[in-house]
Steps between C-alpha positions, in 0.01 A plus 500: 500500500808318610526454873821382667486212742587728791198722421151400601187557297278753685211347686252754362514668165387859468217386278361281782543778754324773307310433183568743218240772458450747222421851609481618855669792663849551628391460868357161414824394328700627798282302743540178289879550485511560877306179563737301279808638669363433848417144403849443364659650811292269721622200301869609559439555868352152539817353348732677746692286733471556881866608505431778240201618695706514817768703330246748379351531848843554656584762238166680558552519877853646476547857602610713208735789575516749215 
């Protein structure tokens, strides 16, 4: 896989996050997928700059008139 210099290699691969399992049920697969997504979201949140966090807070506290 070719990766550009501007792109970073992910810290955790999916194989490390959740080992492959044969069998199981759909709810088990859904739970595993949810855990992976939550872990990746937490990684992105930890990389946010304070300015980005402040912008999100300001946007969330605005009154919305529909």
